[in-house]
C-alpha positions as a LaTeX table, in Angstrom:
\begin{tabular}{lrrr}
\hline
Residue & $x$ (\AA) & $y$ (\AA) & $z$ (\AA) \\
\hline
Unk1 & 100.74 & 116.57 & 133.51 \\
Unk2 & 101.12 & 115.26 & 129.88 \\
Unk3 & 104.57 & 115.84 & 128.49 \\
Unk4 & 104.64 & 117.34 & 124.98 \\
Unk5 & 107.84 & 116.26 & 123.15 \\
Unk6 & 109.70 & 117.52 & 120.11 \\
Unk7 & 108.73 & 115.13 & 117.25 \\
Unk8 & 112.05 & 114.16 & 115.63 \\
Unk9 & 112.66 & 111.08 & 113.25 \\
Unk10 & 114.33 & 109.34 & 116.01 \\
Unk11 & 111.35 & 110.14 & 118.57 \\
Unk12 & 108.94 & 108.81 & 115.98 \\
Unk13 & 110.77 & 105.59 & 115.53 \\
Unk14 & 110.93 & 105.08 & 119.26 \\
Unk15 & 107.04 & 105.65 & 119.59 \\
Unk16 & 106.58 & 103.31 & 116.75 \\
Unk17 & 108.54 & 100.70 & 118.60 \\
Unk18 & 106.55 & 101.34 & 121.95 \\
Unk19 & 103.14 & 101.44 & 120.44 \\
Unk20 & 103.04 & 98.73 & 117.98 \\
Unk21 & 100.28 & 96.18 & 118.29 \\
Unk22 & 100.95 & 92.77 & 117.14 \\
Unk23 & 98.08 & 90.91 & 115.03 \\
Unk24 & 97.15 & 87.66 & 116.54 \\
Unk25 & 94.01 & 86.47 & 114.50 \\
Unk26 & 91.68 & 87.86 & 111.92 \\
Unk27 & 88.04 & 86.91 & 111.17 \\
Unk28 & 85.87 & 87.91 & 108.21 \\
Unk29 & 82.72 & 89.77 & 109.45 \\
Unk30 & 81.53 & 90.86 & 106.11 \\
Unk31 & 82.62 & 90.58 & 102.45 \\
Unk32 & 80.88 & 92.67 & 99.60 \\
Unk33 & 81.85 & 93.87 & 96.11 \\
Unk34 & 83.59 & 96.98 & 97.63 \\
Unk35 & 84.11 & 96.44 & 101.23 \\
Unk36 & 85.72 & 93.54 & 103.36 \\
Unk37 & 85.19 & 94.09 & 107.10 \\
Unk38 & 87.10 & 92.05 & 109.44 \\
Unk39 & 87.81 & 91.72 & 113.28 \\
Unk40 & 91.54 & 91.36 & 114.42 \\
Unk41 & 92.54 & 90.38 & 117.95 \\
Unk42 & 95.80 & 92.10 & 118.49 \\
Unk43 & 98.22 & 92.18 & 121.36 \\
Unk44 & 98.63 & 95.50 & 123.03 \\
Unk45 & 101.83 & 97.12 & 124.24 \\
Unk46 & 100.71 & 96.43 & 127.72 \\
Unk47 & 100.52 & 92.62 & 127.04 \\
Unk48 & 96.73 & 92.51 & 127.01 \\
Unk49 & 94.88 & 91.55 & 123.90 \\
Unk50 & 92.32 & 93.95 & 122.24 \\
Unk51 & 89.80 & 93.65 & 119.44 \\
Unk52 & 89.89 & 95.88 & 116.39 \\
Unk53 & 87.33 & 96.21 & 113.54 \\
Unk54 & 88.54 & 97.43 & 110.23 \\
Unk55 & 87.71 & 97.78 & 106.71 \\
Unk56 & 90.17 & 96.38 & 104.28 \\
Unk57 & 90.48 & 98.13 & 100.99 \\
Unk58 & 92.80 & 97.54 & 97.90 \\
Unk59 & 93.65 & 101.10 & 97.44 \\
Unk60 & 92.97 & 104.00 & 95.03 \\
Unk61 & 94.43 & 106.65 & 92.86 \\
Unk62 & 93.52 & 110.30 & 92.80 \\
Unk63 & 94.58 & 112.63 & 90.07 \\
Unk64 & 95.11 & 116.40 & 90.07 \\
Unk65 & 94.71 & 117.14 & 86.27 \\
Unk66 & 95.97 & 120.62 & 85.21 \\
Unk67 & 95.29 & 122.36 & 82.16 \\
Unk68 & 97.84 & 124.27 & 80.18 \\
Unk69 & 96.35 & 127.56 & 81.59 \\
Unk70 & 96.71 & 126.54 & 85.25 \\
Unk71 & 93.07 & 125.54 & 85.81 \\
Unk72 & 92.49 & 122.17 & 87.50 \\
Unk73 & 89.81 & 119.63 & 86.21 \\
Unk74 & 87.27 & 118.89 & 88.82 \\
Unk75 & 84.23 & 116.26 & 88.81 \\
Unk76 & 80.84 & 116.83 & 90.28 \\
Unk77 & 78.82 & 113.59 & 91.07 \\
Unk78 & 76.35 & 112.37 & 93.55 \\
Unk79 & 77.71 & 110.47 & 96.57 \\
Unk80 & 75.08 & 108.26 & 98.13 \\
Unk81 & 76.88 & 107.74 & 101.59 \\
Unk82 & 76.84 & 111.49 & 102.30 \\
Unk83 & 73.50 & 112.02 & 100.53 \\
Unk84 & 74.68 & 114.96 & 98.19 \\
Unk85 & 76.51 & 116.06 & 95.26 \\
Unk86 & 80.46 & 116.27 & 95.82 \\
Unk87 & 83.01 & 118.34 & 94.13 \\
Unk88 & 86.19 & 116.17 & 93.67 \\
Unk89 & 89.19 & 115.14 & 91.69 \\
Unk90 & 89.05 & 112.23 & 89.52 \\
Unk91 & 89.83 & 109.00 & 91.30 \\
Unk92 & 89.16 & 105.34 & 91.24 \\
Unk93 & 89.83 & 101.89 & 92.94 \\
Unk94 & 92.86 & 99.93 & 92.17 \\
Unk95 & 92.20 & 96.47 & 90.53 \\
Unk96 & 93.92 & 93.71 & 92.36 \\
Unk97 & 97.60 & 94.02 & 91.82 \\
Unk98 & 97.34 & 97.14 & 89.84 \\
Unk99 & 100.17 & 99.75 & 89.56 \\
Unk100 & 98.94 & 102.90 & 91.09 \\
Unk101 & 99.98 & 105.11 & 88.22 \\
Unk102 & 98.31 & 102.79 & 85.66 \\
Unk103 & 95.19 & 103.09 & 87.68 \\
Unk104 & 95.49 & 106.81 & 87.73 \\
Unk105 & 96.02 & 107.01 & 83.88 \\
Unk106 & 92.93 & 104.60 & 83.36 \\
Unk107 & 90.62 & 106.27 & 85.72 \\
Unk108 & 91.40 & 109.86 & 84.15 \\
Unk109 & 90.66 & 108.50 & 80.54 \\
Unk110 & 87.45 & 106.59 & 81.54 \\
Unk111 & 85.94 & 109.22 & 83.84 \\
Unk112 & 86.95 & 112.46 & 81.80 \\
Unk113 & 88.03 & 111.38 & 78.37 \\
Unk114 & 91.53 & 113.33 & 79.06 \\
Unk115 & 94.77 & 111.61 & 78.90 \\
Unk116 & 98.13 & 113.51 & 80.00 \\
Unk117 & 101.62 & 113.82 & 78.37 \\
Unk118 & 103.12 & 114.18 & 81.80 \\
Unk119 & 102.66 & 112.42 & 85.26 \\
Unk120 & 104.30 & 113.12 & 88.66 \\
Unk121 & 103.74 & 111.52 & 91.92 \\
Unk122 & 102.58 & 113.50 & 94.80 \\
Unk123 & 102.84 & 110.65 & 97.49 \\
Unk124 & 99.71 & 109.13 & 99.20 \\
Unk125 & 97.39 & 109.51 & 101.96 \\
Unk126 & 95.50 & 107.50 & 104.45 \\
Unk127 & 91.84 & 108.34 & 104.48 \\
Unk128 & 90.12 & 106.89 & 107.47 \\
Unk129 & 92.77 & 105.65 & 109.78 \\
Unk130 & 90.45 & 104.96 & 112.61 \\
Unk131 & 88.75 & 102.10 & 110.78 \\
Unk132 & 90.07 & 101.47 & 107.24 \\
Unk133 & 93.73 & 100.50 & 105.87 \\
Unk134 & 92.99 & 102.27 & 102.44 \\
Unk135 & 95.81 & 103.98 & 100.83 \\
Unk136 & 94.99 & 106.59 & 98.15 \\
Unk137 & 98.08 & 107.36 & 95.68 \\
Unk138 & 98.06 & 110.98 & 94.52 \\
Unk139 & 99.30 & 111.97 & 91.03 \\
Unk140 & 99.53 & 115.41 & 89.20 \\
Unk141 & 98.67 & 115.11 & 85.35 \\
Unk142 & 99.43 & 117.80 & 82.91 \\
Unk143 & 99.61 & 118.35 & 79.34 \\
Unk144 & 96.01 & 117.44 & 79.11 \\
Unk145 & 94.78 & 116.02 & 75.70 \\
Unk146 & 91.00 & 115.70 & 75.39 \\
Unk147 & 89.53 & 112.48 & 73.95 \\
Unk148 & 86.50 & 110.20 & 74.64 \\
Unk149 & 85.23 & 109.48 & 78.16 \\
Unk150 & 84.05 & 105.79 & 78.84 \\
Unk151 & 82.47 & 106.02 & 82.41 \\
Unk152 & 80.77 & 103.16 & 83.97 \\
Unk153 & 77.12 & 102.67 & 82.66 \\
Unk154 & 75.40 & 104.07 & 85.79 \\
Unk155 & 78.09 & 106.74 & 86.49 \\
Unk156 & 76.82 & 110.26 & 86.13 \\
Unk157 & 79.40 & 113.02 & 86.46 \\
Unk158 & 79.91 & 116.33 & 85.16 \\
Unk159 & 83.24 & 118.04 & 84.56 \\
Unk160 & 84.38 & 121.77 & 85.60 \\
Unk161 & 87.60 & 123.59 & 85.59 \\
Unk162 & 88.78 & 125.93 & 88.40 \\
Unk163 & 91.68 & 127.82 & 89.13 \\
Unk164 & 93.64 & 127.35 & 92.46 \\
Unk165 & 92.11 & 130.45 & 94.13 \\
Unk166 & 88.55 & 129.35 & 93.18 \\
Unk167 & 89.54 & 125.79 & 94.66 \\
Unk168 & 90.81 & 127.19 & 97.79 \\
Unk169 & 87.73 & 129.46 & 98.30 \\
Unk170 & 85.51 & 126.19 & 97.56 \\
Unk171 & 87.52 & 124.66 & 100.31 \\
Unk172 & 87.08 & 127.53 & 102.91 \\
Unk173 & 83.45 & 127.53 & 102.15 \\
Unk174 & 82.93 & 123.74 & 102.72 \\
Unk175 & 81.95 & 123.30 & 99.05 \\
Unk176 & 84.90 & 120.79 & 98.62 \\
Unk177 & 84.90 & 118.62 & 101.63 \\
Unk178 & 86.20 & 115.24 & 100.08 \\
Unk179 & 89.24 & 114.48 & 101.86 \\
Unk180 & 91.22 & 112.98 & 99.09 \\
Unk181 & 90.65 & 116.09 & 97.02 \\
Unk182 & 91.54 & 118.78 & 99.88 \\
Unk183 & 94.82 & 116.61 & 100.68 \\
Unk184 & 95.66 & 116.05 & 97.02 \\
Unk185 & 95.23 & 119.81 & 96.26 \\
Unk186 & 97.36 & 120.68 & 99.48 \\
Unk187 & 100.06 & 118.18 & 98.36 \\
Unk188 & 100.14 & 119.53 & 94.76 \\
Unk189 & 100.45 & 123.07 & 95.98 \\
Unk190 & 103.18 & 122.44 & 98.69 \\
Unk191 & 105.21 & 120.28 & 96.32 \\
Unk192 & 104.77 & 122.79 & 93.45 \\
Unk193 & 106.53 & 125.51 & 95.72 \\
Unk194 & 109.56 & 123.13 & 96.34 \\
Unk195 & 109.45 & 121.88 & 92.53 \\
Unk196 & 108.14 & 124.69 & 90.17 \\
Unk197 & 108.31 & 122.07 & 87.44 \\
Unk198 & 105.31 & 120.39 & 88.68 \\
\hline
\end{tabular}
């Protein structure tokens, strides 16, 4: 029978020590404009070696932009990998060495034309832990001020505003399925309960 333990900070630290895989070698399989695929050889906790294929990603920032009336700003755009239009929060890839907050501010302005008077960090998420090291930093932006957008030349997106109840209904109805948007919304809502100033 499998033992179910209580997850304490100490238990988690012991698990980390027991389960760590030690990288031994790395070989590039593919390098494109967006993706860098590698194959690692690792030493397993058992002492044997194993192979791990993964995608290296320089990270991204996602923004939960809030209007003064409490509605949140959403983007709708076509996403080729899933073959459909997606509803999501503004986000974008970090430039090499870029501070995540700087990236978030740049992406919000470029994609939507809005800039924000106030920014708060909401933590981060690991989006595809089975095969990718991408970290997405999440920010809340409020005090929005409209300006001119400057999207990429072939970037076609539309902007919408929705209140929290509408967003929750879209998540329930599988209208919003993007993991960064669902996670960012949940972190914003949870942290807002603990810190009403957010």
